[in-house]
N, C-alpha and C positions, 0 to 999 in steps of 0.2 A: 504494500500500500504506500503510495507516494505521500509526500509531506503536504501537498495541496489538498489531497483527499482527506487526510487526517484533520486538517484545518477546517474544511467544510463540514465534516462530521461533528467535530467539537462544537462548532458554531450552531449547527442544527440541533444537537442534543441539548445544549444549554438553553437555547430558545424554547425548545419543546417542553422541557421540564418546567421552566418558569412560566410558560403559557398555561400549562395544565394547572399548576399551583395557583396562578392568578385567577384562572377561570373558576376553579372550585371555591377559592376564597371569596371572590366577588359574588358568586351565586349564593353562597352561604350567608355572607354578611350584608349584602345589598339587595335591592329589589330590581336589579337590572335583568332584563329578559329580551328575547328576540335577537336582533342583529347587534344590539349594543353590547351585550355580554362578550362575544368574541372580539369585537373591535377594541373595547377597552382593555381586554386581556392581552391582545396583541401589542397594544401601545405600551402597556406596563412591562411586558416581557422584552420588548425591543429596547426600552430604556435601561432595564436592569440586567440584561444579558451581557456577559463579557464578550469583548471583541478579540478575535484571533486573526493574526496575520503571519505570513511567511516572509522572512528576510533572508537574503542570500549573503553569506559571509565567506571568509576565506576557509573556514572549517567546514562549510556546507550550509544547507538550509536550516534555519532556526525558526521554530514556532514561538511567537510572542503573544502574550495575553495582556490586554488592557481592560480594566474593570473600574466601574464607578466607585467601588469600595476600597480600591488599592491606590496608594499614592503614586507608584511608579509601574513601569512595565515589567512583567515577569516572563523570563525565558523558560520555556517548558522542556526543551531538549538541547 
């Protein structure tokens, strides 16, 4: 599996988990229904999900993660 594929999978999984958590939480704690529930859940997941990017270095491709709750960029490999 390539580094780009891993990055896309990490991005999708983190968004999907946060989307499902936001959808269940919003459905339980608010009165949102219809199309508004998935729209608000998608916005919340987009804002809170970490961002993964691939950078090419002399040592090879590196996956870096930037997240709203971290001060700096974290290198994953």
